[in-house]
All heavy atoms as an XYZ file, in Angstrom:
816
protein
N      38.949     24.863    -60.233
C      40.257     24.826    -59.638
C      41.213     24.148    -60.638
O      40.886     23.135    -61.237
C      40.154     23.957    -58.355
C      41.400     23.817    -57.618
S      41.684     25.286    -56.660
C      43.259     24.961    -55.962
N      42.350     24.756    -60.803
C      43.394     24.223    -61.696
C      44.678     23.967    -60.954
O      44.978     24.699    -60.021
C      43.588     25.178    -62.841
N      45.396     22.987    -61.435
C      46.733     22.721    -60.820
C      47.764     22.673    -61.962
O      47.421     22.453    -63.118
C      46.726     21.399    -60.081
C      46.463     20.153    -60.912
C      46.501     18.936    -60.079
O      46.708     18.985    -58.876
O      46.287     17.856    -60.691
N      49.005     22.891    -61.597
C      50.099     22.850    -62.576
C      50.573     21.417    -62.753
O      50.877     20.746    -61.794
C      51.218     23.746    -62.129
C      50.931     25.171    -62.152
C      52.079     26.157    -61.903
C      53.248     25.640    -61.156
N      54.269     26.613    -60.875
N      50.625     20.985    -64.017
C      51.200     19.705    -64.330
C      52.108     19.850    -65.542
O      51.901     20.761    -66.334
C      50.100     18.642    -64.627
C      49.251     18.323    -63.460
C      48.224     17.214    -63.808
O      48.174     16.715    -64.924
N      47.408     16.891    -62.816
N      53.050     18.947    -65.702
C      53.903     18.986    -66.847
C      53.170     18.427    -68.050
O      52.496     17.436    -67.979
C      55.161     18.176    -66.581
C      56.052     18.839    -65.557
C      57.370     18.121    -65.461
N      58.247     18.729    -64.525
C      59.262     19.518    -64.867
N      59.555     19.778    -66.126
N      60.051     19.998    -63.912
N      53.346     19.155    -69.179
C      52.662     18.765    -70.413
C      53.717     18.223    -71.398
O      54.772     18.838    -71.589
C      51.928     19.968    -71.012
C      51.450     19.695    -72.431
C      50.407     18.845    -72.673
C      52.032     20.297    -73.487
C      49.932     18.614    -73.914
C      51.598     20.095    -74.763
C      50.551     19.224    -74.967
N      53.436     17.053    -71.956
C      54.317     16.455    -72.982
C      53.502     15.905    -74.076
O      52.578     15.130    -73.892
C      55.153     15.355    -72.301
C      56.213     14.712    -73.149
C      57.305     15.671    -73.522
C      56.783     13.544    -72.454
N      53.829     16.255    -75.304
C      53.195     15.741    -76.502
C      54.025     14.543    -76.920
O      55.194     14.659    -77.197
C      53.135     16.784    -77.575
C      52.364     16.383    -78.771
C      51.065     17.109    -78.833
C      50.377     16.841    -80.149
N      49.069     16.258    -79.933
N      53.388     13.350    -76.955
C      54.098     12.125    -77.312
C      53.474     11.496    -78.561
O      52.316     11.600    -78.769
C      54.162     11.112    -76.169
C      52.736     10.666    -75.740
C      54.905     11.667    -75.019
C      52.768      9.548    -74.733
N      54.335     10.851    -79.324
C      53.827     10.150    -80.499
C      53.722      8.632    -80.236
O      53.974      8.201    -79.071
C      54.670     10.432    -81.742
C      56.113      9.953    -81.603
O      56.479      9.347    -80.563
O      56.904     10.222    -82.508
N      53.404      7.845    -81.227
C      53.174      6.433    -81.026
C      54.421      5.718    -80.559
O      54.353      4.844    -79.694
C      52.740      5.824    -82.372
C      52.423      4.378    -82.339
C      51.265      3.902    -81.712
C      53.301      3.469    -82.936
C      50.978      2.522    -81.667
C      53.031      2.125    -82.890
C      51.861      1.656    -82.250
O      51.599      0.320    -82.221
N      55.609      6.017    -81.084
C      56.832      5.372    -80.712
C      57.197      5.719    -79.245
O      57.609      4.847    -78.498
C      57.990      5.779    -81.697
C      57.627      5.229    -83.079
C      59.309      5.244    -81.172
C      58.577      5.722    -84.172
N      57.101      6.987    -78.896
C      57.420      7.360    -77.506
C      56.408      6.712    -76.549
O      56.805      6.357    -75.456
C      57.408      8.912    -77.383
C      58.515      9.510    -78.239
C      58.337     11.010    -78.412
O      57.208     11.490    -78.235
O      59.335     11.662    -78.769
N      55.172      6.605    -76.985
C      54.175      5.985    -76.143
C      54.569      4.504    -75.864
O      54.565      4.059    -74.718
C      52.814      6.007    -76.918
C      51.684      5.372    -76.223
N      51.390      4.003    -76.414
C      50.782      5.840    -75.355
C      50.314      3.686    -75.723
N      49.950      4.780    -75.070
N      54.975      3.827    -76.928
C      55.376      2.415    -76.754
C      56.661      2.308    -75.920
O      56.828      1.366    -75.182
C      55.583      1.741    -78.115
C      54.246      1.502    -78.772
O      53.191      1.495    -78.175
N      54.301      1.300    -80.100
N      57.618      3.274    -76.080
C      58.818      3.306    -75.328
C      58.553      3.371    -73.837
O      59.144      2.689    -73.033
C      59.727      4.446    -75.769
C      61.133      4.081    -75.990
S      62.207      5.521    -76.432
C      61.298      6.400    -77.583
N      57.611      4.277    -73.506
C      57.294      4.525    -72.075
C      56.590      3.230    -71.511
O      56.891      2.864    -70.388
C      56.358      5.682    -71.960
C      55.914      6.001    -70.552
S      57.245      6.674    -69.545
C      57.202      8.350    -70.077
N      55.709      2.612    -72.277
C      55.082      1.391    -71.810
C      56.088      0.274    -71.609
O      56.055     -0.454    -70.581
C      53.961      0.968    -72.787
C      52.835      1.973    -72.844
C      53.408     -0.426    -72.446
C      52.020      2.088    -71.613
N      57.024      0.138    -72.531
C      58.081     -0.897    -72.356
C      58.925     -0.623    -71.117
O      59.317     -1.554    -70.418
C      58.945     -0.909    -73.632
N      59.243      0.591    -70.889
C      60.046      0.954    -69.762
C      59.328      0.642    -68.444
O      59.891      0.167    -67.486
C      60.451      2.457    -69.778
N      58.030      0.944    -68.416
C      57.226      0.669    -67.234
C      57.087     -0.841    -66.994
O      57.158     -1.294    -65.871
C      55.832      1.327    -67.382
C      55.815      2.858    -67.202
C      54.514      3.398    -67.704
C      56.016      3.189    -65.732
N      56.930     -1.564    -68.097
C      56.826     -3.024    -67.925
C      58.127     -3.637    -67.435
O      58.133     -4.571    -66.596
C      56.454     -3.687    -69.230
C      54.988     -3.493    -69.722
C      54.784     -4.041    -71.123
C      54.044     -4.081    -68.758
N      59.217     -3.089    -67.877
C      60.565     -3.605    -67.361
C      60.672     -3.309    -65.903
O      61.191     -4.181    -65.143
C      61.672     -2.935    -68.159
C      63.032     -3.315    -67.669
C      64.117     -2.551    -68.354
O      63.910     -1.966    -69.411
N      65.355     -2.606    -67.813
N      60.329     -2.185    -65.446
C      60.464     -1.776    -64.026
C      59.466     -2.635    -63.180
O      59.792     -2.993    -62.073
C      60.279     -0.257    -63.822
C      60.072      0.085    -62.388
C      61.470      0.464    -64.420
N      58.339     -2.880    -63.740
C      57.353     -3.678    -62.965
C      57.892     -5.088    -62.655
O      57.533     -5.667    -61.619
C      56.034     -3.850    -63.740
C      55.062     -2.635    -63.634
C      53.943     -2.798    -64.579
C      54.609     -2.454    -62.235
N      58.720     -5.626    -63.500
C      59.253     -6.972    -63.267
C      60.196     -6.989    -62.074
O      60.312     -8.015    -61.377
C      60.008     -7.445    -64.536
C      59.097     -7.713    -65.720
C      59.901     -8.049    -66.945
O      61.112     -8.024    -66.930
O      59.269     -8.349    -67.985
N      60.935     -5.917    -61.806
C      61.962     -5.873    -60.794
C      61.627     -4.991    -59.613
O      62.408     -4.945    -58.657
C      63.318     -5.435    -61.406
O      63.146     -4.092    -61.904
C      63.718     -6.374    -62.529
N      60.511     -4.306    -59.653
C      60.231     -3.289    -58.619
C      59.616     -3.917    -57.378
O      59.054     -5.013    -57.351
C      59.277     -2.290    -59.145
N      59.745     -3.135    -56.264
C      59.084     -3.510    -55.003
C      57.634     -3.097    -55.011
O      57.124     -2.541    -56.030
N      56.920     -3.447    -53.946
C      55.468     -3.188    -53.958
C      55.101     -1.718    -54.001
O      54.074     -1.393    -54.644
C      54.976     -3.823    -52.614
C      56.171     -4.069    -51.903
C      57.378     -4.109    -52.776
N      55.865     -0.861    -53.425
C      55.472      0.609    -53.433
C      55.717      1.206    -54.808
O      54.881      2.035    -55.285
C      56.281      1.374    -52.395
C      57.787      1.259    -52.635
O      58.208      0.269    -53.222
O      58.531      2.224    -52.278
N      56.734      0.817    -55.518
C      56.981      1.279    -56.844
C      56.041      0.635    -57.858
O      55.667      1.248    -58.869
C      58.425      1.016    -57.254
C      58.891      1.688    -58.512
C      58.806      3.221    -58.438
C      60.381      1.282    -58.745
N      55.609     -0.574    -57.572
C      54.714     -1.278    -58.481
C      53.408     -0.559    -58.617
O      52.881     -0.404    -59.752
C      54.458     -2.698    -57.959
O      55.714     -3.400    -57.857
C      53.564     -3.474    -58.931
N      52.821     -0.109    -57.525
C      51.538      0.629    -57.560
C      51.692      1.931    -58.400
O      50.835      2.226    -59.242
C      51.039      0.979    -56.193
C      50.440     -0.146    -55.426
C      49.942      0.316    -54.086
O      49.561      1.536    -53.955
O      49.799     -0.524    -53.152
N      52.720      2.698    -58.151
C      52.962      3.931    -58.860
C      53.192      3.676    -60.335
O      52.685      4.398    -61.174
C      54.147      4.667    -58.265
C      53.901      5.179    -56.842
C      55.114      5.840    -56.251
N      55.757      6.787    -57.116
C      57.088      7.007    -57.051
N      57.824      6.431    -56.206
N      57.605      7.865    -57.920
N      53.966      2.597    -60.678
C      54.219      2.282    -62.080
C      52.939      1.849    -62.782
O      52.708      2.202    -63.959
C      55.290      1.224    -62.168
N      52.090      1.083    -62.091
C      50.832      0.659    -62.713
C      49.908      1.838    -62.966
O      49.324      1.951    -64.026
C      50.154     -0.343    -61.834
C      50.734     -1.697    -61.901
C      50.021     -2.709    -60.923
O      49.336     -2.318    -60.037
N      50.207     -3.970    -61.199
N      49.802      2.769    -62.048
C      48.957      3.910    -62.257
C      49.470      4.798    -63.377
O      48.733      5.294    -64.198
C      48.802      4.743    -60.986
O      49.997      5.331    -60.592
N      50.806      4.956    -63.460
C      51.373      5.751    -64.565
C      51.168      4.986    -65.873
O      50.860      5.657    -66.909
C      52.869      6.006    -64.334
C      53.596      6.818    -65.432
C      52.927      8.182    -65.596
C      55.059      6.961    -65.110
N      51.310      3.672    -65.857
C      51.064      2.877    -67.075
C      49.663      3.039    -67.618
O      49.417      3.162    -68.806
N      48.673      3.033    -66.706
C      47.301      3.250    -67.077
C      47.089      4.648    -67.662
O      46.329      4.802    -68.648
C      46.374      3.038    -65.896
C      46.345      1.576    -65.398
C      45.669      1.400    -64.101
O      45.162      2.426    -63.528
O      45.565      0.246    -63.603
N      47.745      5.645    -67.095
C      47.592      6.982    -67.551
C      48.220      7.172    -68.978
O      47.636      7.749    -69.837
C      48.292      7.951    -66.592
C      48.051      9.391    -66.888
C      48.591     10.225    -65.741
C      48.123     11.658    -65.837
N      48.549     12.478    -64.681
N      49.398      6.539    -69.150
C      50.039      6.602    -70.479
C      49.169      5.825    -71.508
O      49.067      6.261    -72.604
C      51.487      6.055    -70.394
C      52.084      5.931    -71.773
C      52.360      6.990    -69.532
N      48.722      4.689    -71.115
C      47.892      3.858    -72.004
C      46.590      4.593    -72.454
O      46.166      4.504    -73.589
C      47.575      2.535    -71.379
C      46.838      1.613    -72.295
N      47.385      1.054    -73.414
C      45.545      1.179    -72.295
C      46.508      0.310    -74.043
N      45.378      0.365    -73.378
N      46.043      5.337    -71.528
C      44.793      6.058    -71.795
C      45.031      7.332    -72.645
O      44.088      7.910    -73.128
C      44.065      6.470    -70.496
N      46.241      7.665    -72.788
C      46.620      8.901    -73.518
C      46.590      8.592    -75.006
O      47.627      8.255    -75.615
C      48.017      9.403    -73.069
S      48.705     10.709    -74.095
N      45.428      8.681    -75.624
C      45.274      8.355    -77.052
C      45.528      9.497    -77.959
O      45.860      9.372    -79.121
C      43.862      7.815    -77.264
C      43.557      6.543    -76.500
C      44.417      5.396    -76.978
C      44.017      4.161    -76.211
N      44.991      3.063    -76.382
N      45.296     10.721    -77.450
C      45.506     11.885    -78.296
C      46.944     12.423    -78.358
O      47.236     13.384    -79.013
C      44.513     13.032    -77.909
C      44.750     13.465    -76.482
O      45.478     12.837    -75.735
O      44.132     14.489    -76.106
N      47.830     11.807    -77.586
C      49.217     12.174    -77.522
C      49.541     13.316    -76.615
O      50.636     13.772    -76.564
N      48.550     13.734    -75.797
C      48.794     14.786    -74.819
C      48.890     14.160    -73.433
O      47.854     13.710    -72.890
C      47.698     15.789    -74.896
C      47.620     16.471    -76.226
C      46.371     17.255    -76.436
N      45.686     17.750    -75.229
C      45.323     18.944    -74.977
N      45.523     19.887    -75.878
N      44.719     19.290    -73.849
N      50.046     14.207    -72.862
C      50.298     13.576    -71.605
C      50.563     14.650    -70.538
O      51.448     15.499    -70.653
C      51.493     12.588    -71.654
C      51.859     11.767    -70.459
C      50.654     10.866    -70.072
C      53.101     10.937    -70.710
N      49.788     14.638    -69.446
C      49.973     15.557    -68.343
C      50.449     14.757    -67.151
O      49.842     13.810    -66.771
C      48.654     16.288    -68.012
C      48.170     17.205    -69.071
C      47.308     16.801    -70.036
C      48.661     18.503    -69.055
C      46.834     17.686    -71.007
C      48.225     19.421    -70.050
C      47.376     18.990    -70.991
N      51.573     15.206    -66.573
C      52.217     14.440    -65.453
C      52.320     15.322    -64.219
O      52.771     16.469    -64.293
C      53.625     13.980    -65.887
C      53.723     13.055    -67.074
C      55.178     12.869    -67.450
C      53.077     11.744    -66.746
N      51.913     14.731    -63.095
C      52.175     15.368    -61.792
C      53.643     15.189    -61.465
O      54.362     14.445    -62.169
C      51.301     14.751    -60.745
C      49.834     14.894    -60.958
C      49.012     14.250    -59.915
C      47.560     14.352    -60.243
N      46.725     13.606    -59.307
N      54.121     15.817    -60.443
C      55.532     15.771    -60.121
C      56.002     14.375    -59.812
O      57.046     13.945    -60.244
C      55.849     16.729    -58.952
C      56.027     18.159    -59.362
C      57.095     18.366    -60.445
O      58.235     17.880    -60.259
O      56.751     19.009    -61.409
N      55.257     13.633    -59.032
C      55.675     12.221    -58.704
C      55.677     11.343    -59.927
O      56.527     10.487    -60.144
C      54.868     11.651    -57.564
C      53.407     11.588    -57.879
O      52.930     12.407    -58.695
O      52.710     10.661    -57.283
N      54.723     11.557    -60.842
C      54.618     10.807    -62.075
C      55.800     11.169    -63.006
O      56.356     10.304    -63.699
C      53.316     11.038    -62.775
C      52.094     10.486    -62.025
C      50.792     10.967    -62.585
O      50.763     12.003    -63.269
O      49.782     10.302    -62.310
N      56.146     12.458    -62.985
C      57.248     12.938    -63.818
C      58.565     12.301    -63.334
O      59.360     11.836    -64.141
C      57.349     14.464    -63.717
C      58.624     15.017    -64.230
C      58.787     15.111    -65.662
C      59.627     15.501    -63.453
C      59.940     15.657    -66.201
C      60.753     16.009    -63.972
C      60.948     16.109    -65.334
N      58.813     12.262    -62.045
C      59.997     11.627    -61.476
C      60.070     10.128    -61.838
O      61.100      9.612    -62.188
C      60.020     11.806    -59.938
C      60.233     13.233    -59.537
O      60.729     14.022    -60.324
O      59.852     13.552    -58.391
N      58.919      9.479    -61.770
C      58.882      8.046    -62.066
C      59.131      7.833    -63.534
O      59.808      6.903    -63.962
C      57.529      7.430    -61.663
C      57.369      5.961    -61.912
C      58.353      5.164    -61.113
C      55.945      5.558    -61.595
N      58.584      8.690    -64.398
C      58.776      8.547    -65.859
C      60.235      8.731    -66.195
O      60.802      7.921    -66.999
C      57.934      9.550    -66.579
N      60.910      9.671    -65.588
C      62.361      9.833    -65.812
C      63.119      8.609    -65.312
O      64.059      8.114    -65.980
C      62.862     11.078    -65.101
C      62.811     12.361    -65.898
C      63.364     13.516    -65.031
C      63.547     12.279    -67.172
N      62.770      8.071    -64.202
C      63.407      6.905    -63.604
C      63.293      5.712    -64.520
O      64.275      5.051    -64.844
C      62.874      6.612    -62.222
C      63.396      5.346    -61.603
C      64.683      5.247    -61.151
C      62.601      4.185    -61.633
C      65.182      4.055    -60.621
C      63.081      3.002    -61.085
C      64.376      2.931    -60.591
O      64.822      1.739    -60.117
N      62.080      5.403    -64.978
C      61.900      4.239    -65.793
C      62.574      4.350    -67.150
O      63.079      3.362    -67.711
C      60.404      3.795    -65.950
C      59.781      3.479    -64.613
C      59.591      4.866    -66.660
N      62.540      5.595    -67.715
C      63.220      5.741    -69.022
C      64.728      5.573    -68.844
O      65.410      5.029    -69.735
C      62.855      7.105    -69.602
C      61.480      7.243    -70.154
S      61.033      5.979    -71.339
C      62.195      6.282    -72.647
N      65.269      6.059    -67.773
C      66.711      5.868    -67.525
C      67.060      4.418    -67.287
O      68.100      3.969    -67.749
C      67.117      6.698    -66.326
C      68.653      6.796    -66.212
O      69.300      6.908    -67.235
N      69.159      6.766    -65.003
N      66.202      3.687    -66.668
C      66.455      2.211    -66.472
C      66.416      1.490    -67.800
O      67.237      0.637    -68.068
C      65.407      1.620    -65.546
C      65.565      2.037    -64.118
C      66.888      1.509    -63.542
O      67.215      0.333    -63.716
O      67.530      2.329    -62.855
N      65.476      1.856    -68.717
C      65.421      1.260    -70.010
C      66.732      1.629    -70.813
O      67.280      0.774    -71.505
C      64.192      1.722    -70.745
C      63.983      1.079    -72.156
C      63.745     -0.426    -72.017
C      62.806      1.745    -72.789
N      67.103      2.850    -70.706
C      68.329      3.332    -71.383
C      69.545      2.513    -70.876
O      70.387      2.095    -71.676
C      68.536      4.817    -71.156
C      69.681      5.398    -71.834
C      69.748      6.895    -71.549
N      70.915      7.477    -72.215
C      72.157      7.512    -71.702
N      72.389      6.977    -70.504
N      73.175      8.045    -72.341
N      69.641      2.350    -69.560
C      70.747      1.548    -68.983
C      70.753      0.106    -69.528
O      71.851     -0.470    -69.779
C      70.720      1.586    -67.476
C      71.027      2.921    -66.907
O      71.646      3.756    -67.583
N      70.668      3.180    -65.668
N      69.583     -0.484    -69.628
C      69.475     -1.818    -70.160
C      69.939     -1.893    -71.572
O      70.671     -2.840    -71.966
C      68.019     -2.314    -70.060
O      67.558     -2.245    -68.737
C      67.858     -3.714    -70.583
N      69.543     -0.897    -72.375
C      69.978     -0.910    -73.797
C      71.495     -0.714    -73.903
O      72.163     -1.344    -74.698
C      69.279      0.223    -74.582
C      67.978     -0.204    -75.180
C      66.982     -0.825    -74.436
C      67.734     -0.047    -76.525
C      65.779     -1.197    -75.012
C      66.560     -0.414    -77.099
C      65.574     -1.033    -76.336
O      64.417     -1.421    -76.892
N      72.059      0.168    -73.046
C      73.514      0.410    -73.083
C      74.290     -0.848    -72.658
O      75.304     -1.187    -73.191
C      73.896      1.605    -72.173
C      73.502      2.965    -72.720
C      73.758      4.031    -71.679
C      74.248      3.243    -74.014
N      73.739     -1.552    -71.694
C      74.403     -2.785    -71.225
C      74.384     -3.881    -72.307
O      75.276     -4.673    -72.411
C      73.739     -3.316    -69.954
N      73.332     -3.840    -73.125
C      73.234     -4.849    -74.215
C      73.942     -4.342    -75.487
O      73.830     -5.020    -76.525
C      71.772     -5.145    -74.502
N      74.596     -3.236    -75.429
C      75.338     -2.637    -76.570
C      74.398     -2.304    -77.716
O      74.728     -2.499    -78.859
C      76.409     -3.543    -77.036
C      77.693     -2.791    -77.361
O      77.777     -1.616    -77.042
O      78.606     -3.423    -77.956
N      73.206     -1.773    -77.365
C      72.271     -1.344    -78.367
C      72.174      0.153    -78.400
O      72.487      0.859    -77.417
C      70.853     -1.879    -78.024
C      70.807     -3.394    -78.111
C      69.433     -3.931    -77.729
N      68.414     -3.469    -78.694
C      67.126     -3.747    -78.559
N      66.707     -4.424    -77.475
N      66.254     -3.352    -79.415
N      71.723      0.753    -79.482
C      71.635      2.180    -79.599
C      70.468      2.729    -78.794
O      69.431      2.067    -78.654
N      70.650      3.908    -78.252
C      69.558      4.508    -77.450
C      69.369      5.977    -77.720
O      68.980      6.781    -76.876
C      69.821      4.266    -75.940
S      71.384      4.953    -75.407
N      69.571      6.375    -78.995
C      69.437      7.743    -79.420
C      68.030      8.301    -79.207
O      67.840      9.413    -78.760
N      67.089      7.495    -79.589
C      65.647      7.898    -79.449
C      65.265      8.087    -78.012
O      64.505      9.029    -77.702
C      64.747      6.909    -80.135
N      65.758      7.237    -77.154
C      65.486      7.396    -75.731
C      66.121      8.658    -75.162
O      65.517      9.356    -74.363
C      65.961      6.175    -74.926
C      65.049      5.011    -74.996
S      65.680      3.618    -74.146
C      66.431      2.797    -75.520
N      67.329      8.972    -75.622
C      67.999     10.192    -75.128
C      67.205     11.418    -75.579
O      67.005     12.358    -74.757
C      69.401     10.263    -75.752
C      70.346      9.211    -75.187
O      70.061      8.645    -74.150
O      71.340      8.971    -75.853
N      66.710     11.450    -76.776
C      65.879     12.578    -77.270
C      64.603     12.711    -76.429
O      64.189     13.805    -76.105
C      65.589     12.454    -78.743
C      66.846     12.665    -79.586
C      66.515     12.488    -81.056
C      67.752     12.617    -81.918
N      67.512     12.279    -83.360
N      63.991     11.593    -76.222
C      62.712     11.575    -75.520
C      62.934     12.006    -74.079
O      62.144     12.842    -73.520
C      62.048     10.215    -75.512
C      60.787     10.142    -74.794
C      59.687     10.914    -75.120
C      60.638      9.317    -73.645
C      58.514     10.845    -74.379
C      59.456      9.251    -72.984
C      58.391     10.014    -73.353
N      63.969     11.581    -73.415
C      64.264     11.960    -72.055
C      64.571     13.461    -71.970
O      64.184     14.139    -71.035
C      65.460     11.144    -71.458
C      65.065      9.738    -71.109
S      66.441      8.781    -70.464
C      66.918      9.730    -69.022
N      65.260     13.991    -72.965
C      65.583     15.406    -73.027
C      64.288     16.212    -73.179
O      64.114     17.248    -72.460
C      66.532     15.679    -74.144
C      67.091     17.129    -74.227
C      67.845     17.492    -72.918
C      67.935     17.299    -75.431
N      63.406     15.786    -74.062
C      62.133     16.466    -74.186
C      61.278     16.356    -72.889
O      60.617     17.312    -72.548
C      61.342     15.829    -75.315
C      61.737     16.331    -76.670
C      60.835     15.921    -77.800
N      59.444     16.110    -77.503
C      58.571     15.163    -77.569
N      58.934     13.922    -77.915
N      57.309     15.347    -77.287
N      61.426     15.210    -72.212
C      60.653     15.064    -70.964
C      61.221     16.001    -69.887
O      60.454     16.616    -69.178
C      60.769     13.580    -70.485
C      60.075     13.214    -69.223
C      58.571     13.377    -69.410
C      60.348     11.763    -68.905
N      62.508     16.143    -69.816
C      63.149     17.017    -68.857
C      62.820     18.495    -69.126
O      62.754     19.313    -68.206
C      64.639     16.808    -68.775
C      65.009     15.465    -68.072
S      66.774     15.346    -67.807
C      67.283     14.724    -69.398
N      62.651     18.835    -70.396
C      62.417     20.216    -70.751
C      60.904     20.561    -70.831
O      60.548     21.681    -71.163
C      62.988     20.496    -72.106
C      64.488     20.627    -72.119
C      64.996     21.032    -73.526
C      66.452     21.288    -73.587
N      66.883     21.746    -74.896
N      60.076     19.611    -70.480
C      58.628     19.825    -70.593
C      58.205     20.967    -69.676
O      58.706     21.150    -68.531
C      57.830     18.526    -70.232
O      58.094     18.151    -68.878
N      57.235     21.763    -70.145
C      56.719     22.924    -69.404
C      55.539     22.611    -68.608
O      54.828     21.598    -68.847
C      56.409     24.066    -70.422
C      57.530     24.421    -71.344
C      58.604     25.214    -70.590
C      59.640     25.686    -71.607
N      60.795     26.198    -70.977
N      55.254     23.494    -67.636
C      54.066     23.370    -66.842
C      52.887     23.981    -67.559
O      53.002     25.021    -68.241
C      54.227     24.060    -65.504
C      55.140     23.319    -64.559
C      56.431     23.708    -64.377
C      54.687     22.241    -63.851
C      57.293     23.033    -63.516
C      55.494     21.570    -62.954
C      56.801     21.992    -62.819
O      57.642     21.301    -61.942
N      51.756     23.354    -67.392
C      50.438     23.946    -67.841
C      49.425     23.812    -66.766
O      49.501     22.856    -65.938
C      49.948     23.258    -69.083
C      50.652     23.613    -70.350
C      49.793     23.302    -71.579
C      50.433     23.884    -72.762
N      49.578     23.864    -73.876
N      48.487     24.693    -66.708
C      47.410     24.561    -65.740
C      46.319     23.711    -66.341
O      45.861     23.952    -67.445
C      46.878     25.977    -65.405
C      47.815     26.786    -64.637
C      47.101     27.819    -63.824
N      48.045     28.584    -63.035
C      48.372     28.272    -61.770
N      47.825     27.255    -61.190
N      49.201     29.007    -61.068
N      45.920     22.672    -65.627
C      44.886     21.799    -66.073
C      43.834     21.676    -64.935
O      44.125     21.822    -63.791
C      45.408     20.395    -66.411
C      46.302     20.486    -67.623
C      46.153     19.767    -65.309
N      42.579     21.438    -65.332
C      41.567     21.278    -64.283
C      41.820     20.032    -63.478
O      42.355     19.012    -63.939
C      40.274     21.026    -65.080
C      40.565     21.433    -66.508
C      42.020     21.360    -66.624
N      41.520     20.103    -62.173
C      41.741     18.972    -61.269
C      40.699     17.914    -61.629
O      39.501     18.175    -61.799
C      41.523     19.470    -59.781
C      41.617     18.245    -58.880
C      42.503     20.495    -59.417
N      41.204     16.677    -61.824
C      40.351     15.592    -62.226
C      40.081     14.629    -61.091
O      40.793     14.410    -60.255
C      40.968     14.880    -63.408
C      41.081     15.756    -64.585
C      41.774     15.077    -65.731
N      42.085     16.120    -66.673
C      42.776     15.957    -67.772
N      43.235     14.790    -68.026
N      42.967     16.915    -68.592
């Protein structure tokens, strides 16, 4: 049995950016978002080969946390070009069929 998930190839910098965004949201999030962020963080951390497969709820959460990190950088008057490129790649990610795990 296979299901459709979004596929994203990430490098070391994008991996660290996503972890930093998740850690930032974990500090301010409520209990329901905390569980989802922790599970996504574990999934991103376990992604050693750079191939990240996201379900729809994980995809939505990834976009949310990256946008929060971007907002923080903009408020601190820091550049966020790399985050913009990563978010655009994330939004354009295609579906692939992967075995149910």
